[in-house]
C-alpha positions in Angstrom: 0.6 0.9 14.4 1.6 4.5 13.5 -0.5 7.6 14.6 0.2 10.7 13.2 -1.5 14.2 13.7 -2.6 16.7 11.5 -2.4 20.6 11.6 0.9 22.3 10.9 4.5 21.0 11.2 7.4 23.1 12.6 10.2 23.0 10.1 13.3 24.9 10.7 11.9 28.8 10.4 8.8 27.8 9.2 5.1 26.3 9.7 3.8 24.1 7.1 0.0 23.6 7.2 -1.8 20.6 5.9 -3.7 21.7 2.3 -6.7 20.8 4.4 -7.8 23.6 6.3 -10.6 21.5 8.5 -7.2 19.5 9.8 -7.8 15.6 9.9 -6.4 15.2 13.4 -5.2 12.0 14.7 -4.7 9.6 12.0 -3.2 5.9 11.3 -0.9 6.0 8.2 -3.8 4.2 6.1 -5.7 7.4 6.8 -3.3 9.3 6.1 -2.7 8.5 2.6 -6.3 8.3 2.2 -6.3 12.2 3.3 -3.1 12.8 1.1 -2.2 14.7 4.4 0.9 16.9 4.1 1.4 17.1 7.8 1.6 13.2 7.8 4.1 12.9 5.2 6.1 15.5 6.7 6.0 13.5 10.1 7.0 10.2 8.5 10.0 12.0 6.5 11.4 13.4 9.6 11.2 10.3 11.3 12.8 8.6 8.1 15.3 10.9 7.2 16.9 12.1 4.2 19.4 9.3 3.5 17.0 6.3 3.9 14.3 8.1 2.2 16.8 8.5 -1.0 17.6 5.3 -0.9 14.3 4.0 -1.6 13.9 6.4 -4.3 17.4 4.8 -6.0 15.8 1.4 -5.2 12.2 2.2 -6.9 14.1 3.6 -10.1 13.5 6.9 -9.8 17.1 8.3 -9.9 17.7 6.9 -13.0 16.1 6.2 -16.6 13.9 3.0 -16.7 15.9 2.1 -20.1 12.7 1.2 -22.1 13.2 0.6 -25.9 13.1 4.2 -27.1 15.1 7.0 -28.2 14.9 10.6 -25.8 13.9 9.2 -22.4 14.3 11.7 -19.6 15.2 11.4 -16.3 14.6 13.0 -13.2 15.3 16.2 -11.1 16.3 16.0 -7.3 18.2 17.9 -4.9 21.7 16.4 -4.2 21.5 14.6 -0.7 24.1 16.6 0.7 21.7 19.5 0.1 18.5 18.2 1.6 18.1 20.2 4.7 14.8 20.2 6.8 12.8 22.4 4.5 13.8 20.4 1.6 13.2 17.3 3.2 9.8 18.2 4.4 8.4 19.3 1.1 10.2 16.2 -0.7 8.3 13.7 2.0 5.0 14.8 0.3 5.9 15.2 -3.2 6.8 18.4 -4.0 10.1 20.1 -5.3 11.1 17.3 -7.4 10.3 16.0 -10.7 10.2 12.3 -12.0 8.9 11.5 -15.3 5.4 9.2 -15.8 7.2 6.5 -17.1 9.3 6.5 -14.1 6.0 6.7 -11.8 4.2 4.0 -13.1 7.0 1.6 -13.5 7.6 2.0 -9.7 3.9 1.6 -8.9 3.9 -1.1 -10.8 6.7 -2.7 -8.6 3.9 -2.4 -5.8 1.7 -4.3 -8.1 4.3 -6.9 -9.0 4.7 -8.0 -5.2 7.8 -6.1 -5.1 9.5 -6.6 -7.8 10.9 -3.8 -10.2 10.4 -4.7 -13.7 12.1 -2.9 -16.5 9.1 -1.8 -18.9 8.1 -3.0 -22.5 6.5 -1.7 -24.8 6.3 -4.8 -27.2 5.8 -8.1 -25.7 5.8 -10.2 -28.9 6.8 -9.9 -32.7 5.0 -11.8 -35.3 6.3 -13.2 -38.5 2.9 -12.7 -40.5 4.3 -14.6 -43.2 5.3 -17.8 -41.6 3.1 -17.3 -38.3 6.0 -17.3 -36.3 6.9 -15.5 -32.9 9.4 -14.1 -30.6 8.4 -13.0 -27.3 10.3 -10.1 -25.9 11.7 -11.1 -22.8 11.0 -9.4 -19.3 13.8 -8.3 -17.1 13.6 -8.1 -13.4 15.6 -5.1 -12.3 15.4 -6.0 -8.7 13.5 -6.8 -5.8 12.5 -3.3 -3.7 10.1 -4.5 -1.5 8.7 -7.9 0.3 5.8 -9.3 -0.9 4.1 -8.8 2.5 4.6 -4.9 2.6 3.7 -4.9 -1.7 0.2 -6.3 -0.4 -0.1 -4.1 2.7 0.8 -1.0 0.3 -1.9 -2.0 -2.2 -4.4 -2.3 0.5 -3.8 0.9 1.9 -4.5 2.1 -1.8 -7.8 0.4 -1.7 -8.7 2.5 1.1 -7.7 5.5 -0.5 -10.6 4.5 -3.2 -12.8 3.0 -0.5 -12.8 5.7 2.1 -10.2 8.5 0.7 -9.8 11.2 -1.8 -9.8 8.4 -4.7 -13.5 7.7 -4.3 -14.1 8.9 -8.2 -11.3 6.0 -9.1 -13.9 3.4 -8.1 -15.2 0.7 -10.8 -18.5 -0.8 -9.8 -17.4 -4.4 -9.0 -14.0 -4.5 -8.8 -11.5 -3.8 -5.9 -9.3 -0.6 -7.0 -6.4 0.9 -5.5 -5.2 4.1 -6.3 -3.2 7.7 -5.3 -4.2 10.9 -5.9 -1.4 13.8 -7.0 -1.6 17.4 -7.0 1.4 19.3 -8.1 2.6 23.0 -7.8 4.4 24.2 -10.5 8.2 25.4 -9.3 8.7 28.7 -7.8 10.6 29.6 -10.9 8.1 28.8 -13.9 4.5 29.5 -12.4 3.4 29.5 -16.4 3.4 26.0 -16.0 0.6 25.5 -13.8 -0.3 22.3 -11.6 0.1 19.0 -12.6 -2.8 16.2 -11.4 -3.1 12.8 -11.5 -4.4 9.3 -10.5 -2.4 6.2 -10.5 -4.6 3.0 -9.9 -3.7 -0.7 -9.3 -6.4 -3.4 -10.2 -7.7 -5.7 -9.0 -5.9 -5.1 -5.7 -5.6 -9.0 -4.8 -4.4 -10.3 -8.1 -2.9 -7.0 -9.9 -3.4 -7.1 -13.7 -3.5 -3.5 -14.7 -1.5 -0.6 -13.6 -3.0 3.0 -15.0 -1.9 6.7 -14.4 -3.4 9.6 -15.8 -1.5 12.9 -15.6 -3.1 16.3 -16.7 -0.5 19.3 -17.0 -2.2 22.9 -16.3 -5.8 21.5 -16.2 -8.4 24.7 -16.8 -9.9 24.7 -13.9 -10.0 27.1 -10.2 -9.6 23.7 -8.5 -6.7 21.3 -10.0 -6.9 18.4 -7.8 -6.5 15.0 -9.3 -9.2 13.5 -6.8 -11.6 15.0 -8.9 -10.0 15.8 -12.5 -7.5 12.6 -13.4 -9.4 9.9 -11.2 -13.1 9.5 -12.9 -10.9 9.4 -16.3 -9.1 6.3 -14.9 -12.4 5.0 -13.5 -13.8 5.0 -17.2 -11.0 3.8 -18.4 -10.8 0.4 -15.9 -14.4 0.0 -16.5 -13.7 -0.9 -20.1 -10.2 -2.2 -19.7 -11.0 -4.8 -16.9 -14.2 -6.7 -18.7 -12.1 -6.5 -21.9 -9.3 -8.6 -20.4 -11.5 -11.2 -19.2 -11.5 -10.2 -15.4 -14.5 -11.1 -13.7 -16.7 -8.5 -11.9 -17.2 -9.1 -8.4 -21.1 -8.6 -9.7 -21.0 -11.3 -12.2 -23.6 -14.3 -12.0 -22.4 -17.4 -9.8 -21.0 -18.8 -13.5 -18.6 -16.2 -13.8 -17.8 -14.7 -10.3 -14.4 -15.4 -9.3 -14.4 -15.5 -5.4 -10.9 -14.2 -3.5 -9.4 -16.5 -0.8 -6.7 -15.2 1.9 -3.2 -16.4 0.5 -2.8 -18.6 3.8 0.9 -19.7 5.7 1.1 -22.1 8.2 2.2 -20.4 11.8 5.4 -22.4 12.7 6.5 -23.9 16.8 8.4 -21.3 18.4 7.5 -22.8 21.9 10.7 -23.3 23.8 12.7 -21.2 21.6 14.1 -17.8 23.4 12.2 -14.7 22.6 15.0 -13.3 21.0 14.9 -16.3 18.5 11.4 -16.8 18.3 10.7 -13.1 17.5 13.7 -13.2 14.9 12.2 -16.7 13.3 9.0 -15.2 13.0 9.9 -11.7 11.9 11.7 -13.3 9.1 8.9 -15.2 7.9 7.1 -11.7 7.8 4.6 -12.0 11.0 3.8 -9.2 13.0 5.1 -10.4 16.5 3.9 -8.7 20.0 5.7 -10.0 22.9 6.8 -8.2 26.4 11.2 -7.6 25.8 13.0 -7.6 28.7 16.5 -7.7 29.6 16.3 -11.5 29.5 15.0 -11.9 26.2 18.1 -13.9 25.0 17.4 -16.2 27.9 13.6 -16.8 28.7 11.7 -19.2 26.8 8.3 -18.8 25.1 5.6 -20.8 26.6 2.5 -20.2 24.7 1.9 -18.6 20.8 -1.2 -17.4 19.9 -2.2 -18.5 17.2 -1.0 -22.0 18.4 1.5 -23.6 15.8 0.3 -25.3 12.7 -2.7 -22.9 12.2 -3.2 -21.6 9.0 -3.3 -17.8 8.6 -3.1 -15.0 6.1 0.5 -13.7 5.3 1.6 -11.1 7.6 -0.3 -12.6 10.2 -0.1 -11.0 14.2 1.4 -13.7 16.4 1.5 -13.0 20.3 4.2 -14.5 22.6 3.8 -15.5 26.3 6.8 -16.3 28.4 7.2 -17.5 31.9 7.6 -14.1 33.1 5.3 -12.3 31.0 1.6 -14.4 31.3 -0.7 -11.8 30.9 -3.3 -11.5 28.9 -5.0 -8.7 26.6 -8.4 -9.3 25.6 -10.2 -7.0 22.9 -13.2 -7.0 21.8 -14.6 -7.9 18.5 -15.9 -4.9 15.8 -19.1 -5.2 13.9 -17.8 -6.0 10.5 -20.9 -6.6 8.4 -21.0 -4.2 5.6 -17.5 -3.4 5.6 -14.9 -4.0 2.7 -12.4 -6.1 2.9 -9.8 -3.7 3.1 -12.0 -1.8 6.0 -12.3 -4.9 8.0 -8.4 -5.8 7.3 -7.7 -2.5 9.1 -10.4 -2.6 11.8 -9.0 -6.0 13.1 -5.2 -5.3 12.7 -5.8 -2.0 15.0 -7.1 -4.7 17.6 -4.4 -6.9 16.9 -6.7 -9.7 15.9 -5.9 -11.9 12.6 -8.1 -12.2 9.6 -9.6 -15.2 7.2 -11.8 -14.8 4.2 -13.1 -15.9 1.2 -15.3 -14.2 -1.3 -15.4 -10.9 -2.9 -17.5 -7.4 -2.2 -18.9 -6.5 1.3 -18.7 -8.7 4.7 -22.0 -10.6 5.2 -20.7 -12.9 7.9 -18.2 -13.3 10.7 -17.5 -16.1 12.7 -17.1 -14.2 16.0 -20.1 -12.2 17.1 -19.8 -8.7 17.3 -18.6 -7.8 21.1 -17.3 -10.9 22.0 -14.1 -10.6 23.7 -11.3 -12.4 22.7 -7.4 -12.9 23.3 -5.0 -10.5 20.8 -4.2 -12.7 18.0 -7.3 -14.6 17.8 -8.3 -15.3 14.3 -11.8 -13.8 12.9 -13.1 -15.4 9.7 -15.4 -13.6 6.9 -17.3 -13.8 4.4 -17.7 -11.5 1.4 -20.3 -11.4 -1.2 
């Protein structure tokens, strides 16, 4: 788990403070995203480095036009990689001092909604001949795979936290799981007359996305230009009509119309009697989070036990704890109270304790199979019912 400290960050010859004067303190990555914490993202940028950051900017298509079938599409403006120093890296990390188009932004976010696949945007889905009734569909074009399905799902869950517990609360829509991210961008120092740009981008529903919406407002006439307060409510109003229009069932529907959500599951393979190195490589390739005590003998010491055990059904990206003859020390944790929590909150609390989750239903947690306060091993599965 990544922990980040909010406050001010030393960058070259200056200190860059968080926009929140109250300071967020210690945060997880999920909380930092929900708080739009500049300090947190500066620290992440410093850890990631400009080369890797630019690699992903390129993968998400931010350095090129989308190729949509219209004329006059604009491109983006970035520092050249060789010109990115410590200050440029810091400001880029929290979204300042570069320019991308709304079309580039929504295309990139749609890749997260689309399980990591970057698609070329279309204006026209199909062309219908009204005389003959025949139609021809404009085919979709996958540009490339940017991130794994598991990573995309984790990002969507963090975006849901932004709406349920972070700065995007005004983007919520009753009865639906909504993921979102606020945006508040200062004008370039050379063109202060352009004013702020505020935005809110949203993915819905989080578990099985059907819609991505972006609203950007340029130079809003207000003394407090924040995407959370200006753009997010507009997106909420739009989705409250779009989602029912598309026939997407609300969690508030009656039993004949409500669609419950069941966790996507995988079956844990048997990695016992493999070397610790081989077992980790196998599990991480399949997208699992692995906890083990690595040693100089990891290439030769054998795995004697795994939690959860082989053939167990777990959610994608589950945590697997490995034990060897040289390290059979068990770590126990206490199951938290999850009743009344959202799915995003429950996942976060269990992940913090290296516990796995299984769930069904939609809405808030109404029951958990292991009671609050029970001591269990890391890697144990807590099953939840949501309504």
